[in-house]
Legacy VTK file of the C-alpha trace (Angstrom):
# vtk DataFile Version 3.0
C-alpha trace
ASCII
DATASET POLYDATA
POINTS 193 float
68.322 69.127 60.284
67.621 72.116 63.171
67.393 69.114 65.635
70.792 68.845 64.511
72.354 72.628 65.353
70.575 72.188 68.650
72.780 69.601 69.393
76.102 71.157 68.353
74.438 74.058 70.318
74.169 72.416 73.497
76.994 70.851 72.941
79.312 73.791 72.591
78.119 75.449 75.132
78.592 72.512 77.472
82.321 72.557 76.629
82.516 76.133 76.895
81.051 75.583 80.248
83.496 72.905 81.624
86.156 75.323 79.526
85.279 78.160 81.835
85.144 76.006 85.495
88.031 74.741 84.856
89.912 77.109 84.314
88.610 79.058 87.553
89.415 76.381 89.096
92.495 75.948 87.826
92.852 79.476 88.845
91.875 79.218 92.621
94.173 75.831 92.880
97.644 78.083 91.760
97.094 80.962 93.798
95.397 79.805 96.735
98.777 81.427 98.613
97.551 84.666 97.345
93.766 84.015 98.465
94.557 82.719 101.721
97.427 85.607 103.091
93.637 87.681 102.207
91.835 86.012 104.021
94.484 86.122 107.032
93.860 90.020 106.311
90.624 90.319 106.363
89.309 87.649 108.943
90.608 88.162 111.946
90.210 92.323 111.208
86.044 91.280 111.055
86.068 88.715 113.728
87.414 91.226 116.099
85.401 94.107 114.418
82.079 92.204 115.465
84.016 91.442 118.818
83.858 95.092 119.724
81.035 95.854 118.106
78.890 93.509 119.850
79.830 95.166 122.599
79.357 98.566 122.147
75.427 99.937 121.386
76.135 103.541 120.056
77.581 104.629 116.460
80.328 103.824 114.692
82.749 106.839 116.717
82.567 104.779 119.973
83.977 102.229 117.751
86.912 104.571 117.353
87.142 104.890 121.033
86.882 101.645 122.046
89.390 100.644 119.135
91.884 103.605 120.231
91.224 102.765 124.090
92.327 99.283 122.821
96.085 100.521 121.981
96.708 102.665 125.064
95.607 100.491 127.804
97.237 97.874 125.953
97.507 94.776 128.443
98.812 91.071 126.861
96.852 89.055 128.869
93.499 90.891 127.897
93.135 92.992 124.944
92.583 91.450 121.610
93.899 93.980 118.871
97.405 92.283 118.381
95.736 89.358 116.872
94.700 91.065 113.926
97.911 92.769 113.978
99.992 89.269 114.071
97.924 87.872 111.689
98.518 91.392 109.210
101.871 91.669 109.494
102.423 87.175 109.548
100.276 87.396 105.897
102.450 91.160 104.856
105.416 89.407 105.123
104.400 86.036 103.487
102.763 87.551 100.817
105.862 89.943 99.908
108.446 86.381 99.779
106.033 84.860 97.782
105.986 88.122 95.164
109.834 87.433 94.964
110.162 84.972 94.867
110.420 82.556 91.353
110.291 78.995 90.931
113.680 78.017 92.515
112.660 80.146 94.991
109.470 78.258 95.837
110.458 75.099 94.962
113.955 75.077 97.709
113.721 78.690 98.682
113.569 81.074 101.266
109.970 80.784 101.192
109.228 77.536 102.669
111.244 78.414 105.830
110.181 82.017 106.182
106.506 80.723 106.303
106.869 78.389 108.157
108.963 80.519 111.294
106.363 83.575 110.838
103.702 81.286 110.787
104.908 79.175 113.751
105.748 82.440 116.375
102.669 83.604 115.580
101.042 80.444 116.461
103.295 80.730 119.987
102.385 83.821 120.394
98.524 83.068 120.407
98.974 79.870 121.827
100.281 81.962 124.768
97.560 84.449 124.767
94.866 81.798 124.891
96.483 80.440 127.843
96.638 84.150 129.160
92.935 85.069 127.900
91.130 81.547 128.575
93.018 80.353 131.757
92.554 83.410 134.108
89.182 82.672 134.163
88.211 86.494 132.897
83.965 87.348 131.978
83.481 88.069 129.449
85.191 85.504 126.289
82.449 85.426 124.253
82.334 82.943 120.672
83.430 85.339 118.829
86.805 85.562 120.860
86.929 81.795 120.718
86.407 81.933 116.837
89.352 84.904 116.865
91.874 82.550 118.501
90.781 79.785 116.775
91.115 81.820 112.885
94.180 82.592 113.772
94.972 79.316 115.089
94.160 77.885 111.486
95.329 80.439 109.334
98.430 80.039 110.837
98.495 76.270 110.201
96.732 76.727 107.062
99.747 78.802 105.423
102.593 76.507 106.436
100.197 73.935 104.825
99.777 75.965 101.719
103.813 76.667 101.486
104.802 73.163 101.424
102.502 72.492 98.849
103.451 75.339 96.716
107.235 73.881 97.385
106.003 70.915 96.269
104.615 71.425 93.663
107.507 73.786 92.433
110.291 71.447 93.151
107.672 68.699 90.932
107.255 71.057 88.322
111.137 71.770 87.514
111.659 67.716 87.785
109.341 67.123 84.997
111.262 69.871 82.680
115.042 68.241 84.051
116.106 71.376 85.709
118.335 70.846 87.965
117.850 73.161 90.539
121.197 73.227 92.497
122.204 74.475 88.743
120.202 76.989 88.947
120.531 78.285 92.614
124.100 78.820 91.699
123.789 80.468 87.809
121.497 82.988 90.089
125.114 83.379 92.368
126.757 83.653 89.681
125.026 86.437 88.396
124.771 88.542 90.976
128.475 88.533 91.283
LINES 1 194
193 0 1 2 3 4 5 6 7 8 9 10 11 12 13 14 15 16 17 18 19 20 21 22 23 24 25 26 27 28 29 30 31 32 33 34 35 36 37 38 39 40 41 42 43 44 45 46 47 48 49 50 51 52 53 54 55 56 57 58 59 60 61 62 63 64 65 66 67 68 69 70 71 72 73 74 75 76 77 78 79 80 81 82 83 84 85 86 87 88 89 90 91 92 93 94 95 96 97 98 99 100 101 102 103 104 105 106 107 108 109 110 111 112 113 114 115 116 117 118 119 120 121 122 123 124 125 126 127 128 129 130 131 132 133 134 135 136 137 138 139 140 141 142 143 144 145 146 147 148 149 150 151 152 153 154 155 156 157 158 159 160 161 162 163 164 165 166 167 168 169 170 171 172 173 174 175 176 177 178 179 180 181 182 183 184 185 186 187 188 189 190 191 192
């Protein structure tokens, strides 16, 4: 009799664990655009901070002085301060558009278009900058600086892929529920007039 209760308790624990793992995976799957935007905010900034602090031997005050000197002595060909700024602007715009869009807006609306435009513009900017930084034979380009460029490029491509997959997922969801996308768009237009 006691062995039956232990088996039921073990089975209940396994079901609960399976349910929790499934819910966490589902949460991560549906919040990929937000997680990618947050990582786009944090990773390039952390890499630039590591790059600047590796060249410093003093306390944090000298880090702030170095950061302000990068802003005052900005040169497109050598300064790396603009890569995290581009990433912050890109992810802020994408987060705002994602937050304002709903089902039809995510499927055929501005989310995919604005994400693609922002990501392609930042890809072009960072690619041209990389050709100046690495092609000019500048001394002092280390692994952290290369990681900063690669991270920014990979996150820009990641934004496009995630936006496309989110758009396809929302389009499939609307088709499953048999909602006419054009009719929803027309009703939204009529609501504003």
